[in-house]
N, C-alpha and C positions, 0 to 999 in steps of 0.2 A: 431239805427239799428231796420229794419223791422222786425217783426214775421213772417209775410207771405205775400208774393207779393200781395197778393187779398185784405189785410187787410191795413185801410188807418192808423192805429196806429202802433207806434213802440213797441217793446218788453217792454221798459221800461213804456210806457204809459198803456199798458194791465197789468204788472206787477203791477202799481201804482193804477189802478182802483181794482184789488183785494185785494190788500193791504188796502186801506182805506176802503172798504167796510168791511173787517174783524175788523180793527183797531175802526171803527166807529158803528159797529153792526148794519149795514145799508145793506138791500138786494138789489141786480143789478136788472136791468130788462130784461137785455139781455148781451150777451159775448160782451167784449168790442170791437169796432170796426165790431161786427158783422160776424167776419170770424174766426173760430177755426185754430190753427196750424193743417198744414197737414202732419208734420213728426214730428217723435222723437225729432231730432236736435233741429227744432225749439220751441216744446214744453219745453225741458228741458232747453233751452236757456233762455226762460220766467221765469222758475223757479228758474233759476240761479240768475237772475235779481232781483226778489222778495226778495230771500234770502239774497242777498246782501244789501237789503236796509230795512229788517226787522230790528225793534227796540228791538233786542234780540237772545240770541243763540239758537241753536238747541239743542234739548233733545233727539234725536234718529230719526229713520226713519220708514215709513211704507211700506210696499210690497203688490202688489195686483196684480190678474188676468188680463190680457188681454184678453177680451173674443174672441172666434175662430174668428168671423164674422169682425173683426178689424185687424186680424193679416197680411193680406196682404198688407194694408197701415201703418200699424204700426209694423215692423216684430220683435215682443219679445213676449214671454209668460209672462211676468209681466212686471209691472211699479213700479216706486218708488217715494216717496214723504217726505217731511221732517214733523216731529214731533215737535212742538216748545215747548222748555224748559217750558213756561209758560202753557202749556196745557198737563203736565204730572202730573197726581194724581195717588199718591202711596198709594191706600188705597182699602178697599173691600165695600167701600159704599160712592158714591160720587154724588155730584149734578154737571152736565156737561151742559154748556152753548153752545147755538147755535143762530145763526143769525135768528130772525123770519121773515118768508117769504123767507128764503133761503134753502138749501139743508141740510138734517140731516138723518142719518141712524147710527146704531148701528150695531156691528160685534163681534162675539164672537172669540177671537183670543188667540195663543200662542206666548207670547213676549219673546224675547231671550235678556237677559243683556249682554252686550259686556265685557268681561273679562280684555281686555287689548288692545291698540292702533293698529288698523291694519295700515301698511306702506302705505301710500299713493302710488298710481299708481300699488300696487301689485294684480296680478292677480291669481286666483286659478282654477283649474280643476274639483276638487271631493269635495264633502260635507265632505268625510273624512279627508281632508288637513285644514279644518278650524276648528277643535274641539277645539284647544287652546284657540280660542277667543269667545268660547261660555261659560259664567259665569254662566248660569242658564236659565231654561225656566220657566214662571211664566204666571199664568192665568191672562188673559187682554180682555177688551172690547175697540174696536177701536171705537172713535165718529168719523164716516165720515161726513165732513160737509164743506158748501162754500157758500157764500152770495150770488151764482147762481142757481135758484131752479133747473133750468135743466139742469146742469152741465153734470152729468153722461150719459144722452143719448145723449150729442153731442161728445162723444167718448173719447179715451185716450189723444189725443191731449190737449182738452180742460181740463178733468182732471189732466194731470200732470202740466200743466200750472198755475193751480190754487192750488199750495202746495200737489198737488196730492189727491187733495178733504179730506185733513184730517184736523179734528177739535178739536183731543186730544186723549189721551189714557188713560185708567184706568188700573193701574198694582196692581195685588194683590199678592196671596201668591206664593212662589216658589213651582214647582212640581218638588220635589225633585227625585224622582225616574222615572223620564220621560223617561229616555234613557234605561231604564232597562225591558220596557215594549213595545209591538207592539204598533204602533202608532193607529192602531183600538181601542185599549183599554181605551185610553183617551176620552171618550166620552164626547159631550158637548150639551146643550140644552139650550135654551133662552124662556123666555116670558116676553110679553109685556103688560103692564095693566093687569096682571094677567091670561092673555091668552097664552098658548102654542103658539110660533111664529116659532119654528125650532129646528131641532138636528142635530146633524153630530159627527165628531171624527177628530182627528188630522191627519187621512189619508186622510181627504176630500182636505188637503194643498198637492198639486204635490210635491212629493217627500219627503214631510214633512217640518216641519219648518226650518231645516237646511239648506235644498235645497234654501229654499226663501232666508236666508241670503248670500247664496253663490252666488245668483242673485246680491243682495245689493251690496256686496264687489265688484264684478267685474264692475257692473255699477258705481259705486262712483268712482273706480280705472280710470276709461274712463275719468270721469269729475273731476278728480284729487281734490276729496273731502276726508278729512279726517273721519274715524270713530273712536270715541274716546272712552275709558275704562267707564263705566258706561251708555253708551248710550242705549236705548232701541228700539228693532227691532219688530214691529207689523209684522207677518208673513203671513198673510190670514186669509180670512174669514173660518170659519168651520162650521158654521150653516145656511151662505146665507147672504143677506144684507136684513136689516129689517128699514125700513122707520118708523121715530120718529117725533113728534112734540113736541111743548114747553107743559109741564103737563103730559107727558108721563112717566111711570115708567117701569123700565126693571130689570129683575134677571137673572143671567146666573150660570149654575153649570159644574163643571169639574170634569167628574167621580165622585170619591166621596172624592174629594181631597181640592176643593176651591169653592168659592161661591163669586160673585160681583153682587153688586144691585145699583140701582142708579136711579135718576130724570133728566128728561130733562128741565133746565130754560134756560129763556131769557138772550142771550148776553148781557152786556152793554160795552159803548165805553171804549176803552184802549187808554193810553197816546200813542202819535205818536212820 
């Protein structure tokens, strides 16, 4: 099946190019076939094909904003992508691998652990309806990454098609009293190579982290994808998007409750 009438490659060929780039830790020079998906349906179809062929399970999902300038073409406030189980690191200090010559950035996030399976195909209208599925909110760093260096500027269609531009998730301490305080109290800040790079709070995530989870649940319901107990959900950037390269270090703080540090390292080839 073709991903887009203008692209000479099929969805399977596009997915295979991104999959091979990730597995071989080799950067791509251009978007496969040179034409990015023009619709949400085409982009998520490529993502589905890529997931079906990936040699390993999914450990969670990322949720990210669709910037306003793209929403007429891609009519959604957010987009989603899988977090591969092998790229989830439960620690407060990690070495995180990226494809050299590709795209890489770190984002300070609040990750939700799923408490129990969400029935396939079930939709919800309000965040209050999904509280039973929230097993906890944790301090986290999303590693955004792709073998294609210019993936993000190409827009949501390109981002969705390459695993949502996710390369991993560092998950640290649970923020045990998260829901007893206003979102604005959960301040965040990050430094890159010892220099302050950004600051924010949980209120920077539209509607808060549970609203991001609501969007994910409904999106996966439309795609008939299961959300499992223990899955990690990265809910959106609280301080911005911070580009990094191999050798860079980062340190993030979450109010006075948690800290995550790490170093960016070069990815090595993985078994196909």
